[in-house]
N, C-alpha and C positions, 0 to 999 in steps of 0.2 A: 504494500500500500504506500502511496506517495501522498504526503501531506504538506500543505503550506500553512504555517501558523501566521495569521495575518492580523496586523494592527491596522487601525484606520487613521487616526489623527497624525498627520505628517507623512503618512504612507499612501493613503488613498485620497484624502482631502488635504490639499497642499496650500501653503502660503501663496504660491504663484497663482493658482486658480482662484483663490479667494480675492486676490488683488485684481485679476482680470474681470471677475464678476462685479466687483465694487466699482471699477472704472466705468463699466457699462451701465451702472445703476441697477443691476440685477440682484435678486436675492440668492444667497448661497445655500438656501435651505429648502427642504421639502418636508412632508409629514414625518419622515424618518430621522431627519437631522441634516447635518451639513452635507452638501453635494460633493460627490467624488469627482476628481479631476479626470477628464476624458483621456488624457495621456496615460494616467495610471491605470485606468480601466483597460485601455488597449494593451499595455504591457502585461497586466495580469492575464488577459486573454491569451497573449502569446505564451505565457508560462503554462497555463492550463491546457492549451491546445497541444503544446509540444511535449507535455509530460503526463497528461491525464491525472494530475494531482487533484485531490480534494482539498477543500479549505476548512480549517478550524479557526474560528474567531478567537484571537487572544487580546483583542482591543478592550479597553476599559468601558466601551459601550455596553458590554455584557452586564454591567451593573444596573442598567436602566432599560435594557431590551431583552426579550426572551429569544430562545432559538427560533420559535415561530415568527417573531418579528423580523429576525434576520432573513429567514427564508422569504417572507413577504417582501422585504426590501429588495432582496436579490431579484425577485420576479418583477416587481414594480419598476425598478431601475434598469432592468435588462442586463444585469451584471454577469460576467463569464464565470464558468466553473460551477461547482456544487458545494454548498456549505453543508458539511457533514456533521459538525458539532461546534461547541463552544468550550473553551478550557474551563475547568472547574476552579473554584477558589478554595484551596486546601486549608485545613485548620491552622497548620503552621506554614506561613508564607513569608519568605524573606524578599522575594523578587518575582518578576514575571516568569523567570525560568522555572520556578517551583510549580507554577500553574501548568506549564508545558510538560514538565516531568510527571505531574499528577495525571495528565491526560494520557501520556505515553504509557504510564504504568497500568492504566485501566484498559488500554487497547489490547485486544486479544491477538493481534497479528503484528509482525515486525513492520516497522515503518521507516521509509526513507523520507527525511523531512528537511525543510528549510524554515527559518524564522525570518520574516520580513518585518522590520520594526524601525522606528526612529530613535529608540532608546539605545544607549551604548551598552557595551559588554558588561558593565557593572550590574546591570539589571537581569543578567542571565547567569546560568551556572557554567562553570569552566568547561565541562564536557560538551556544552552546546555551542561554544564560540566558533568552531569550524563550520557550523551550519547556520550561523547568524549573518544576515545581510542587513547592515545598518544603512538606511536611506537618509538623504538630506531632506529635512522636512519642507524645504522650499519647493523641491521638485517631486518628492515621493518616489514611487517605483518608476525608474527611468529605464532606458534600453540596456544599460550596463547591468543594473540589478537583475533585470529579466534574464539576460544571457547567463549570468552567474547562477541564478536560481535553476535554470534549465540544466546546466552542467551538474550541479549538486544533486538534483532530483533524478537525473538519468544515469548517474554513476553505477 
């Protein structure tokens, strides 16, 4: 199984796209929250198309949205890939990496995964660092991150 642990803020919704919308006088929100950058959507689609990876939401949005909400948002926005789950919040949590480890420990099959986030390595566990792709929150998932994700997932 191939999994993309996906953050949203700074990864899918970017400072650049928010600036573009603001300059045009457009709202950057819909009923689900902040709009995602079309460039990030295109690059996520490239990753899912070339790897057949599923998506597990690791974003803090999970604290105010349910799995069903995420599925509804994916359909409403026409987003690529399949959202298979949301990371849990374990009782003992030091960082986002602990949430990812909790999900991996609950998974019944071996997973090839990448973590796409704008948080630095200090927010993840040491063994996860080779699979962590840190994005610039101004641009989010760019073509370089997409290519690196594809390589890691298809190893």
